[in-house]
C-alpha positions in Angstrom: -25.8 -13.6 45.8 -22.0 -13.5 46.0 -19.7 -12.5 43.1 -16.3 -13.8 44.4 -17.1 -16.5 46.9 -19.5 -19.4 47.4 -21.2 -20.3 50.7 -22.6 -23.7 51.5 -23.9 -25.1 54.8 -24.0 -28.8 55.5 -24.6 -30.6 58.8 -23.9 -27.4 60.8 -20.7 -26.5 59.1 -20.5 -23.6 56.7 -17.9 -23.7 53.9 -16.9 -20.4 52.3 -14.9 -20.9 49.1 -12.9 -18.0 47.6 -14.0 -18.4 44.0 -11.8 -16.6 41.5 -9.7 -19.6 40.4 -8.6 -18.0 37.2 -6.8 -15.3 39.3 -5.7 -17.7 42.1 -8.5 -16.2 44.1 -6.7 -12.8 44.3 -8.3 -10.4 46.8 -10.4 -7.5 45.6 -12.7 -5.0 47.3 -15.7 -7.1 46.1 -14.2 -10.2 47.8 -13.8 -8.2 51.0 -17.5 -7.2 50.8 -18.6 -10.7 50.0 -16.7 -12.3 52.9 -18.0 -9.7 55.4 -21.5 -10.4 54.2 -21.0 -14.2 54.4 -19.8 -13.9 58.0 -22.8 -11.7 58.8 -24.9 -14.6 57.5 -23.1 -17.4 59.4 -23.3 -15.4 62.6 -27.0 -14.9 62.2 -27.7 -18.6 61.4 -28.1 -20.7 64.5 -27.8 -23.9 62.5 -24.1 -22.9 61.7 -21.8 -24.2 64.4 -18.4 -23.6 62.6 -17.0 -22.0 59.4 -14.4 -23.3 57.1 -12.7 -21.0 54.6 -10.9 -22.5 51.6 -10.1 -21.6 47.9 -11.3 -22.9 44.6 -8.8 -24.4 42.2 -5.1 -24.7 43.0 -4.7 -21.6 45.2 -6.1 -20.3 48.4 -5.5 -16.6 47.8 -2.6 -15.1 45.8 -2.8 -11.8 47.6 -4.2 -8.5 46.3 -5.2 -8.5 42.7 -2.5 -6.6 40.9 -4.5 -5.8 37.8 -4.1 -2.1 38.3 -0.3 -2.4 38.0 1.9 0.1 39.8 -1.1 2.0 41.1 -2.6 -1.1 42.9 -1.7 0.2 46.3 -2.2 3.9 45.6 -5.2 4.2 47.9 -5.7 7.9 47.3 -6.6 7.0 43.7 -8.6 3.8 44.3 -12.2 4.1 43.1 -13.4 1.9 46.0 -11.7 4.2 48.5 -13.0 7.4 46.9 -16.5 6.0 47.4 -16.0 7.1 51.0 -14.9 10.5 49.9 -11.4 11.9 50.0 -9.3 12.0 53.2 -7.2 14.8 51.7 -8.1 18.2 52.8 -7.8 21.5 50.9 -4.5 22.1 52.5 -3.1 18.7 51.4 -3.2 17.2 54.9 -4.5 13.7 55.3 -7.2 13.0 57.8 -5.8 9.7 59.2 -9.1 8.8 60.9 -11.1 9.0 57.7 -13.0 6.0 56.5 -11.2 6.0 53.1 -7.8 5.5 54.7 -8.7 2.1 56.2 -7.3 -0.9 54.4 -9.7 -3.5 53.1 -7.8 -6.4 54.6 -8.2 -4.8 58.0 -11.9 -4.4 57.5 -12.1 -8.1 56.9 -9.8 -9.0 59.7 -11.8 -7.1 62.2 -15.0 -8.8 61.0 -13.3 -12.2 61.4 -12.1 -11.2 64.9 -15.8 -10.6 65.9 -17.1 -13.9 64.4 -19.4 -15.8 66.8 -18.5 -19.2 65.3 -15.2 -21.0 65.3 -13.3 -20.3 62.0 -11.0 -22.8 60.3 -8.8 -22.0 57.3 -8.3 -24.9 54.9 -5.3 -23.5 53.0 -5.2 -25.6 49.8 -2.5 -23.7 47.9 -0.6 -20.5 47.7 -1.5 -18.0 50.5 0.5 -14.8 50.2 0.0 -11.2 51.2 -3.6 -10.6 52.2 -4.1 -14.3 51.3 -2.2 -15.2 54.5 -3.0 -12.2 56.7 -6.7 -12.8 56.3 -6.3 -16.2 58.0 -4.6 -14.8 61.1 -7.9 -13.9 62.9 -9.2 -17.4 62.1 -9.0 -19.9 65.0 -7.0 -22.6 63.2 -5.1 -23.0 60.0 -4.8 -26.4 58.3 -2.7 -26.6 55.2 -2.3 -28.8 52.2 1.2 -30.1 51.6 1.0 -28.0 48.4 0.4 -24.7 50.3 3.0 -21.9 50.2 3.0 -18.8 52.3 4.6 -15.4 52.1 4.3 -12.1 53.9 5.6 -10.4 50.8 4.8 -6.8 51.5 8.3 -5.4 51.7 9.1 -7.0 48.4 6.2 -4.9 46.9 7.3 -1.7 48.6 4.5 -1.7 51.1 3.9 -3.0 54.7 1.8 -5.7 56.4 -1.9 -5.0 56.6 -5.1 -6.6 57.8 -4.1 -5.9 61.4 -1.4 -8.5 61.0 1.0 -6.4 63.1 -1.3 -7.3 66.0 -2.1 -10.9 65.1 1.1 -12.4 63.7 3.5 -11.8 66.6 0.9 -13.3 68.9 0.7 -16.4 66.9 4.3 -17.1 66.1 6.4 -14.7 68.3 8.0 -11.4 67.4 11.2 -12.9 66.0 9.6 -15.2 63.5 7.1 -12.4 62.5 10.0 -10.0 61.8 11.9 -12.7 59.8 9.0 -13.4 57.5 8.0 -9.7 57.1 11.5 -8.3 56.6 12.5 -10.9 54.0 9.2 -11.4 52.3 10.4 -14.9 51.6 8.1 -17.7 50.5 8.0 -20.7 52.7 6.2 -24.1 52.7 3.6 -25.8 54.8 6.0 -27.7 57.0 7.9 -24.5 57.9 4.5 -22.8 58.7 3.6 -25.8 61.0 6.9 -25.8 62.8 6.6 -22.0 63.5 3.0 -22.5 64.9 1.3 -20.6 62.0 -0.4 -23.9 60.8 -1.9 -26.5 63.1 -1.4 -29.5 60.7 -0.4 -30.4 57.2 -2.4 -32.8 55.0 -2.4 -34.5 51.6 -4.3 -32.2 49.2 -7.2 -34.7 48.9 -7.5 -35.0 52.7 -7.5 -31.3 53.6 -11.2 -30.4 53.6 -12.1 -33.7 55.3 -9.6 -32.9 58.1 -11.1 -29.4 58.4 -14.6 -30.8 58.7 -13.5 -33.4 61.3 -11.9 -30.6 63.4 -15.0 -28.5 63.1 -17.2 -31.3 64.4 -14.7 -32.1 67.2 -14.9 -28.4 68.3 -18.6 -28.1 68.4 -20.4 -31.5 68.6 -20.7 -31.7 72.4 -20.5 -28.0 73.3 -23.1 -25.3 73.9 -23.2 -22.9 71.0 -23.5 -19.8 73.2 -20.6 -20.9 75.4 -18.4 -21.5 72.3 -19.4 -18.1 70.9 -18.7 -16.3 74.2 -15.5 -18.2 74.8 -14.2 -17.3 71.4 -14.7 -13.6 72.1 -13.2 -13.8 75.6 -10.0 -15.5 74.6 -9.3 -13.4 71.5 -10.1 -10.1 73.2 -8.1 -10.8 76.3 -5.0 -11.2 74.2 -4.8 -7.4 74.2 -5.6 -6.9 77.9 -3.0 -5.1 79.9 -3.7 -6.8 83.2 -5.3 -10.1 84.3 -7.9 -8.1 86.2 -9.5 -7.3 82.9 -9.9 -11.0 82.2 -11.2 -11.6 85.8 -13.9 -8.9 85.2 -15.0 -10.5 81.9 -14.8 -14.1 83.2 -16.9 -13.1 86.3 -19.6 -11.5 84.1 -19.7 -14.5 81.8 -19.8 -17.1 84.5 -22.6 -15.1 86.3 -24.7 -15.0 83.1 -24.1 -18.5 81.8 -24.3 -20.0 85.3 -28.0 -19.2 85.5 -28.8 -20.2 81.9 -30.8 -23.1 80.6 -27.6 -24.4 79.0 -25.8 -24.7 82.3 -28.7 -26.6 83.9 -28.8 -28.9 80.9 -25.0 -29.4 80.9 -25.0 -30.5 84.6 -28.2 -32.6 84.4 -27.0 -34.4 81.2 -23.7 -35.1 82.8 -25.2 -36.6 85.9 -27.7 -38.6 83.9 -24.9 -39.8 81.6 -26.7 -38.8 78.4 -25.8 -36.4 75.6 -26.6 -32.8 76.3 -29.3 -31.0 74.3 -28.4 -27.3 74.8 -31.5 -25.1 74.3 -29.9 -21.6 74.1 -29.3 -20.0 70.7 -26.5 -17.6 69.8 -28.9 -15.2 68.1 -30.8 -14.4 71.3 -28.8 -15.6 74.3 -25.3 -14.3 73.7 -24.6 -11.5 76.3 -23.2 -8.2 75.1 -21.6 -5.7 77.4 -20.7 -2.2 76.1 -16.9 -1.9 75.8 -16.4 -5.6 76.3 -18.4 -7.6 73.7 -19.0 -4.7 71.3 -16.6 -3.5 68.6 -14.7 -0.4 69.8 -15.2 1.8 66.7 -14.1 0.1 63.5 -16.2 -2.9 62.5 
C-alpha cells in the first residue's frame, strides 16, 4: 500500500519505518503522503495505543531528497506543487494563502500534531533537515548513539520548515534553537540529549526495544481516550496566550470524561485493587469541540 514506508502493528504498538535505505530515507512528496496516510490509519485503529517512527538501514532521514539539484527547493517549479495550481497571478504577485505555497514538511508536522496516539521517534542514524524537524511534533525522541542531527537549512540557502519555528524553541529554548539554525552544524546524540531534544541515547541494537518499552509504559495502564485527549490538550495549550484558555479546555474535558464509563471503571478498579479494563474507544468516545479539538484551517 505504501511506496516509501512500512507499517506494522504488534501488541498495540504501530511501527512506521521510513523505507528508502538506498537514499538514507530522504524525504519526498510521496513519503509525506505515505506518512499522513499511515497516521490516518493508526488514529482510526483502536487496537493501536502508540506509534514508533524509525528508519530502515543506517539512517533515520537524510533530509529532503536533493535529486533535482539546484532546483530542489524552487517550489514554483515543483510538479507536486503545481498539482495544486499556481499561486502566481497574472500580475506576478504570489497568493501566499494558496495551497501550492505550503511546504510538505509542514503538512506532515500538522498531521503529527493532531495524532490521537502517543508518537515516539526511534532515531537510528542521521536525521538532518526535515529528517529532524519531522520529529519535533512527536512526543518523545530516542536516539541511537550513532545518530547525528542538523538543522542545516541556512547552509542550503533556505530556512527551517515543518513548523519548526514553533516547535523547536518550545523544546530546547530560543537560544539553542538559534544556535543550531544559524550555524547549521551537525551534532551528535549526546549533545541532543543534553539540550533536551532527545530523551535518551541507546546502543544501536537496543534502540527499538527501548522505544517499545516506553510505548508500553505510556499506555499499558491508561485509558486510551484519556491519553488521546491529554495529548491534544497539552500540545495545543503550548500556544495559549492565557491560562484561562487551559482552564476552559480542562473544564470541558473533566466534565465529559468524569461522566464516562472509563471514569467509573478507573475508580472502581482502583478501589477493588484490580487492573482497569477501560471500555471507551478513541474512535467513538473522543470529544471534539469546534475551535478547540479541530484543526484551524490547515490539516
